[in-house]
BATOR-896998 format. One record per residue (C-alpha): residue number from 1; residue in one letter; y, z, x. Coordinates in nm, 3 decimals, padded with zeros to 5 digits. Layout:
    n  res        Y        Z        X
  NUM    A        Y        Z        X
...
END
This chain:
    n  res        Y        Z        X
    1    M  -04.619  -09.142   02.516
    2    T  -04.818  -09.385   02.310
    3    A  -04.799  -09.755   02.423
    4    E  -04.596  -09.967   02.193
    5    K  -04.862  -10.179   01.983
    6    P  -04.830  -10.564   02.098
    7    R  -04.624  -10.763   01.854
    8    L  -04.692  -11.101   01.726
    9    A  -04.491  -11.413   01.639
   10    P  -04.491  -11.529   01.276
   11    I  -04.761  -11.729   01.141
   12    F  -04.705  -12.027   00.910
   13    V  -04.983  -12.139   00.677
   14    S  -04.956  -12.537   00.632
   15    Y  -05.177  -12.628   00.324
   16    S  -05.186  -12.872   00.015
   17    T  -05.127  -12.694  -00.319
   18    Q  -05.494  -12.825  -00.419
   19    D  -05.612  -12.560  -00.156
   20    V  -05.426  -12.263  -00.240
   21    E  -05.755  -12.058  -00.305
   22    A  -05.868  -12.137   00.068
   23    A  -05.489  -12.080   00.175
   24    N  -05.511  -11.730   00.008
   25    Q  -05.841  -11.636   00.157
   26    V  -05.697  -11.720   00.507
   27    V  -05.404  -11.497   00.441
   28    S  -05.613  -11.229   00.324
   29    N  -05.841  -11.251   00.624
   30    L  -05.529  -11.186   00.852
   31    E  -05.375  -10.928   00.610
   32    A  -05.685  -10.739   00.669
   33    M  -05.589  -10.727   01.055
   34    G  -05.261  -10.588   00.969
   35    L  -05.082  -10.948   01.005
   36    K  -04.843  -11.099   00.751
   37    P  -04.869  -11.478   00.761
   38    W  -04.619  -11.677   00.580
   39    L  -04.755  -11.873   00.264
   40    A  -04.520  -12.065   00.044
   41    S  -04.672  -11.984  -00.294
   42    R  -04.601  -11.650  -00.211
   43    E  -04.266  -11.636  -00.036
   44    V  -04.049  -11.886  -00.196
   45    R  -03.896  -11.700  -00.501
   46    P  -03.793  -11.860  -00.813
   47    G  -03.459  -12.066  -00.775
   48    E  -03.482  -12.058  -00.387
   49    S  -03.461  -12.407  -00.230
   50    F  -03.820  -12.479  -00.131
   51    V  -03.709  -12.714   00.141
   52    K  -03.466  -12.455   00.313
   53    A  -03.732  -12.173   00.299
   54    I  -04.001  -12.374   00.438
   55    N  -03.760  -12.516   00.723
   56    S  -03.656  -12.143   00.793
   57    A  -04.007  -12.023   00.805
   58    L  -04.139  -12.320   01.003
   59    G  -03.841  -12.245   01.235
   60    D  -03.923  -11.892   01.315
   61    A  -04.285  -11.936   01.341
   62    G  -04.492  -11.892   01.664
   63    Y  -04.828  -12.018   01.529
   64    V  -04.908  -12.293   01.239
   65    L  -05.221  -12.268   01.091
   66    L  -05.314  -12.601   00.952
   67    L  -05.546  -12.625   00.657
   68    I  -05.735  -12.950   00.713
   69    S  -05.877  -13.113   00.398
   70    R  -05.874  -13.435   00.223
   71    A  -05.592  -13.323   00.009
   72    S  -05.381  -13.188   00.318
   73    M  -05.424  -13.480   00.497
   74    G  -05.291  -13.703   00.235
   75    S  -04.981  -13.504   00.197
   76    P  -04.660  -13.630   00.358
   77    W  -04.514  -13.294   00.342
   78    V  -04.810  -13.133   00.515
   79    E  -04.782  -13.412   00.771
   80    R  -04.431  -13.349   00.846
   81    E  -04.509  -12.967   00.899
   82    W  -04.774  -13.031   01.144
   83    M  -04.584  -13.293   01.320
   84    A  -04.283  -13.068   01.363
   85    A  -04.522  -12.806   01.503
   86    L  -04.681  -13.036   01.747
   87    S  -04.353  -13.098   01.877
   88    R  -04.233  -12.762   01.964
   89    R  -04.349  -12.659   02.333
   90    E  -04.413  -12.306   02.241
   91    M  -04.576  -12.352   01.922
   92    V  -04.954  -12.273   01.859
   93    L  -05.119  -12.512   01.623
   94    L  -05.429  -12.411   01.483
   95    P  -05.633  -12.654   01.286
   96    I  -05.896  -12.492   00.998
   97    R  -06.132  -12.719   00.881
   98    L  -06.197  -12.676   00.512
   99    D  -06.407  -12.997   00.456
  100    D  -06.532  -13.299   00.661
  101    T  -06.213  -13.475   00.678
  102    P  -06.136  -13.579   01.030
  103    L  -05.840  -13.434   01.216
  104    P  -05.557  -13.663   01.293
  105    P  -05.584  -13.843   01.621
  106    L  -05.307  -13.664   01.766
  107    L  -05.504  -13.325   01.700
  108    N  -05.840  -13.425   01.836
  109    D  -05.820  -13.217   02.168
  110    L  -05.713  -12.908   01.977
  111    L  -05.932  -12.611   01.927
  112    F  -05.997  -12.548   01.575
  113    I  -06.143  -12.271   01.318
  114    D  -06.412  -12.408   01.132
  115    F  -06.404  -12.255   00.743
  116    R  -06.695  -12.484   00.645
  117    V  -06.928  -12.235   00.784
  118    P  -06.963  -11.851   00.685
  119    A  -06.834  -11.743   01.047
  120    G  -06.512  -11.900   01.010
  121    A  -06.313  -11.586   00.897
  122    T  -06.475  -11.386   01.155
  123    A  -06.346  -11.666   01.432
  124    L  -05.993  -11.671   01.283
  125    Q  -05.970  -11.283   01.301
  126    G  -06.123  -11.321   01.658
  127    F  -05.849  -11.571   01.774
  128    F  -05.568  -11.336   01.655
  129    S  -05.751  -11.044   01.789
  130    R  -05.752  -11.227   02.138
  131    E  -05.384  -11.318   02.120
  132    L  -05.313  -10.947   02.075
  133    S  -05.555  -10.817   02.357
  134    P  -05.503  -10.788   02.725
  135    A  -05.589  -11.104   02.914
  136    V  -05.751  -10.880   03.167
  137    E  -05.792  -10.509   03.206
  138    K  -05.583  -10.345   03.465
  139    T  -05.733  -10.289   03.782
  140    R  -05.456  -10.155   03.983
  141    D  -05.109  -09.997   03.976
  142    P  -04.894  -10.250   03.844
  143    T  -04.572  -10.332   04.070
  144    P  -04.253  -10.213   03.929
  145    G  -04.147  -10.357   03.612
  146    P  -04.360  -10.563   03.373
  147    A  -04.653  -10.738   03.534
  148    L  -04.940  -10.962   03.375
  149    A  -05.175  -10.699   03.448
  150    G  -05.249  -10.594   03.099
  151    A  -05.032  -10.873   02.937
  152    T  -05.190  -10.997   02.602
  153    R  -05.296  -11.355   02.609
  154    R  -04.992  -11.473   02.434
  155    E  -04.785  -11.302   02.684
  156    L  -04.989  -11.446   02.959
  157    R  -04.956  -11.807   02.812
  158    L  -04.585  -11.813   02.721
  159    S  -04.484  -11.656   03.078
  160    I  -04.682  -11.921   03.258
  161    Q  -04.561  -12.201   03.042
  162    R  -04.193  -12.101   03.087
  163    C  -04.224  -12.005   03.466
  164    L  -04.427  -12.309   03.618
  165    D  -04.321  -12.665   03.665
  166    R  -04.528  -12.956   03.704
  167    L  -04.563  -12.897   04.070
  168    A  -04.636  -12.505   04.078
  169    F  -04.886  -12.589   03.811
  170    R  -05.075  -12.844   04.038
  171    E  -05.071  -12.595   04.323
  172    L  -05.242  -12.317   04.079
  173    L  -05.502  -12.574   03.992
  174    F  -05.559  -12.628   04.378
  175    D  -05.587  -12.270   04.414
  176    L  -05.828  -12.227   04.135
  177    E  -06.029  -12.538   04.250
  178    I  -05.992  -12.686   03.920
  179    E  -05.921  -13.087   03.879
  180    E  -05.612  -13.165   03.665
  181    D  -05.823  -13.461   03.505
  182    S  -06.059  -13.201   03.357
  183    L  -05.807  -13.068   03.127
  184    P  -05.736  -13.232   02.806
  185    G  -05.383  -13.280   02.705
  186    E  -05.095  -13.502   02.804
  187    S  -04.796  -13.239   02.815
  188    L  -04.782  -12.963   03.068
  189    H  -04.763  -12.715   02.786
  190    E  -05.094  -12.837   02.647
  191    K  -05.274  -12.831   02.999
  192    I  -05.153  -12.494   03.077
  193    L  -05.314  -12.403   02.732
  194    F  -05.649  -12.565   02.833
  195    L  -05.635  -12.416   03.179
  196    L  -05.623  -12.053   03.041
  197    H  -05.942  -12.159   02.837
  198    A  -06.112  -12.309   03.145
  199    A  -06.030  -12.017   03.360
  200    E  -06.179  -11.747   03.118
  201    R  -06.489  -11.951   03.104
  202    R  -06.509  -11.957   03.488
  203    V  -06.424  -11.608   03.523
  204    V  -06.121  -11.688   03.733
  205    L  -05.851  -11.550   03.515
  206    A  -05.780  -11.254   03.706
  207    Q  -05.732  -11.498   04.038
  208    L  -05.514  -11.703   03.808
  209    I  -05.294  -11.402   03.729
  210    D  -05.272  -11.292   04.093
  211    H  -05.156  -11.628   04.181
  212    V  -04.885  -11.667   03.911
  213    E  -04.767  -11.295   03.992
  214    R  -04.750  -11.354   04.382
  215    D  -04.540  -11.701   04.364
  216    H  -04.360  -11.638   04.052
  217    A  -04.299  -11.263   04.001
  218    P  -03.923  -11.261   03.939
  219    C  -03.959  -11.517   03.645
  220    I  -04.271  -11.363   03.502
  221    R  -04.130  -11.038   03.477
  222    A  -03.804  -11.159   03.311
  223    Q  -04.018  -11.364   03.036
  224    L  -04.223  -11.030   02.982
  225    V  -03.927  -10.854   02.901
  226    K  -03.779  -11.101   02.661
  227    L  -04.128  -11.164   02.498
  228    R  -04.194  -10.786   02.429
  229    A  -03.840  -10.749   02.282
  230    S  -03.856  -11.043   02.089
  231    P  -04.234  -11.200   02.010
END
């Protein structure tokens, strides 16, 4: 039986109407991967409430792509969108820089995609390709039920965020020999995100997965079931 292809949560594109050409380029790059990002200029139908449509799409999204430009950083509506995304614990807010406009101070710690350079489109596709790819390859037969061996990076991130409290997170850091102060971010959600990046750089991601599965297996398996049923 062919394994079911991993699904991705909806992608919301936040942009200024002055940057609609760049927004269309971003959408086209993702559509080439088979993804279907939500763009207001395409999705809001004539006669439909713009505010209601935006609110609904933003509420359903798992990702917000924030197009950073002089125009968007001067838009109160764009500001409301990224502030709403930042307040949601499991939302991934991914800035995409269109020009040299600085990121808002609250977003300085976030990874961003640079569309000022030709490689920006490739980097954006690479980000979502990684989100859909196994975090580590299976090296052993999994224990009964869903396990993190073979889980996508998104499944890994959300399962850990849902299953670890602050104490369990610090125990994980101790096991990996990573100092908490070395990780950017203020909230536990942010620090887990940066921990995963650090674990990949230090080639200790498999060790991280083993630790989490050993100490939090029931919660991890339950969350994987939920994520695979409704990403």
